[in-house]
C-alpha positions as CSV (number, residue, x, y, z in Angstrom):
1,X,-14.0,13.3,1.4
2,X,-11.8,11.1,3.6
3,X,-10.0,8.2,1.9
4,X,-9.1,5.0,3.8
5,X,-5.5,3.9,3.5
6,X,-4.1,0.5,4.8
7,X,-0.4,0.2,5.5
8,X,0.9,-3.4,5.6
9,X,4.5,-3.2,6.8
10,X,6.3,-5.1,9.5
11,X,9.5,-3.2,9.7
12,X,8.9,-0.5,12.3
13,X,11.4,2.1,11.0
14,X,9.9,1.9,7.5
15,X,6.3,2.0,8.9
16,X,7.1,5.0,11.1
17,X,8.5,6.9,8.2
18,X,5.5,6.2,6.0
19,X,3.0,7.1,8.8
20,X,4.8,10.4,9.2
21,X,4.5,11.0,5.5
22,X,0.8,10.0,5.5
23,X,0.3,12.7,8.3
24,X,0.8,15.3,5.6
25,X,-2.4,14.2,3.9
26,X,-5.3,15.1,6.2
27,X,-7.8,13.4,3.8
28,X,-6.3,10.0,4.7
29,X,-7.7,7.8,7.5
30,X,-4.7,5.5,8.0
31,X,-4.8,1.9,9.4
32,X,-1.7,-0.1,9.9
33,X,-0.8,-3.8,10.4
34,X,2.4,-5.8,10.2
35,X,0.9,-9.2,9.8
36,X,-0.8,-11.1,7.0
37,X,-3.7,-12.5,9.1
38,X,-4.7,-9.0,10.4
39,X,-4.3,-7.6,6.9
40,X,-6.7,-10.2,5.6
41,X,-9.2,-9.4,8.3
42,X,-9.0,-5.7,7.7
43,X,-9.4,-6.2,3.9
44,X,-12.4,-8.5,4.4
45,X,-13.9,-5.9,6.7
46,X,-14.4,-3.4,4.0
47,X,-12.8,-1.7,1.0
48,X,-9.8,0.6,1.2
49,X,-9.1,3.4,-1.3
50,X,-5.3,3.0,-0.9
51,X,-3.2,0.0,0.2
52,X,0.6,0.3,0.7
53,X,2.0,-3.1,1.2
54,X,5.4,-4.7,1.5
55,X,6.0,-7.3,-1.1
56,X,7.0,-9.8,1.6
57,X,4.7,-9.9,4.7
58,X,5.1,-12.6,7.3
59,X,2.5,-15.2,6.3
60,X,1.7,-13.9,2.9
61,X,2.8,-12.3,-0.3
62,X,2.1,-8.6,-0.7
63,X,0.8,-9.5,-4.1
64,X,-1.9,-11.8,-2.5
65,X,-2.9,-8.9,-0.2
66,X,-2.9,-6.5,-3.2
67,X,-5.2,-8.9,-5.0
68,X,-7.6,-9.0,-2.0
69,X,-7.7,-5.2,-1.8
70,X,-8.5,-5.0,-5.5
71,X,-11.3,-7.6,-5.2
72,X,-13.0,-5.5,-2.6
73,X,-12.4,-2.3,-4.4
74,X,-11.3,-2.5,-8.1
75,X,-10.4,1.2,-8.0
76,X,-8.0,0.7,-5.1
77,X,-4.6,2.4,-5.5
78,X,-2.1,-0.4,-4.5
79,X,1.5,0.7,-3.9
80,X,3.8,-2.3,-3.4
81,X,7.1,-1.5,-1.6
82,X,10.1,-3.8,-1.5
83,X,13.7,-4.0,-0.5
84,X,14.3,-6.0,-3.6
85,X,15.1,-4.1,-6.8
86,X,13.7,-6.7,-9.1
87,X,12.3,-5.7,-12.5
88,X,10.4,-8.9,-13.0
89,X,8.8,-8.6,-9.6
90,X,7.9,-5.0,-10.3
91,X,6.4,-5.9,-13.7
92,X,4.4,-8.7,-12.1
93,X,3.0,-6.4,-9.4
94,X,1.9,-3.8,-11.9
95,X,0.5,-6.5,-14.2
96,X,-1.6,-7.8,-11.3
97,X,-3.1,-4.4,-10.7
98,X,-0.6,-2.5,-8.5
99,X,-0.4,1.2,-9.3
100,X,3.4,1.2,-8.7
101,X,6.4,-0.6,-7.2
102,X,8.6,1.4,-4.9
103,X,12.1,0.3,-3.6
104,X,12.8,0.5,0.1
105,X,13.9,2.4,2.0
106,X,10.8,3.9,0.6
107,X,11.2,6.7,-1.9
108,X,9.1,9.1,0.2
109,X,9.0,11.7,-2.5
110,X,7.7,9.1,-5.0
111,X,5.1,7.8,-2.6
112,X,4.1,11.4,-1.8
113,X,3.7,12.1,-5.5
114,X,1.7,9.0,-6.1
115,X,-0.7,9.9,-3.2
116,X,-1.0,13.5,-4.5
117,X,-2.0,12.2,-8.0
118,X,-4.4,9.7,-6.6
119,X,-6.1,12.2,-4.3
120,X,-6.3,14.8,-7.1
121,X,-8.1,12.5,-9.4
122,X,-10.2,10.6,-6.9
123,X,-12.0,13.2,-4.7
């Protein structure tokens, strides 16, 4: 069964690397945006199974977008990515429902492992 993934990332090199990684997962239908307004509209349109969001998005906090994703689908796997290695921010993201917090440039191996785990247990 296909899973819907939303990537919210405005840095083109990071987004391109992530989209390349997502291509290794044929079960994922990937949508992408770099802006908060479009992300809000996409999240309001229907639930996503997986959301990968930057912690800082022009016009919003990634935590706000993560919260919106979890309201439409409480089982959504939210992965927050950030260029800031901040333990408090990571704890806050996880406490608010994120599955994990990954430091940019994204640890592609870590994100790949998280996706494999999610897909294995949510078929």
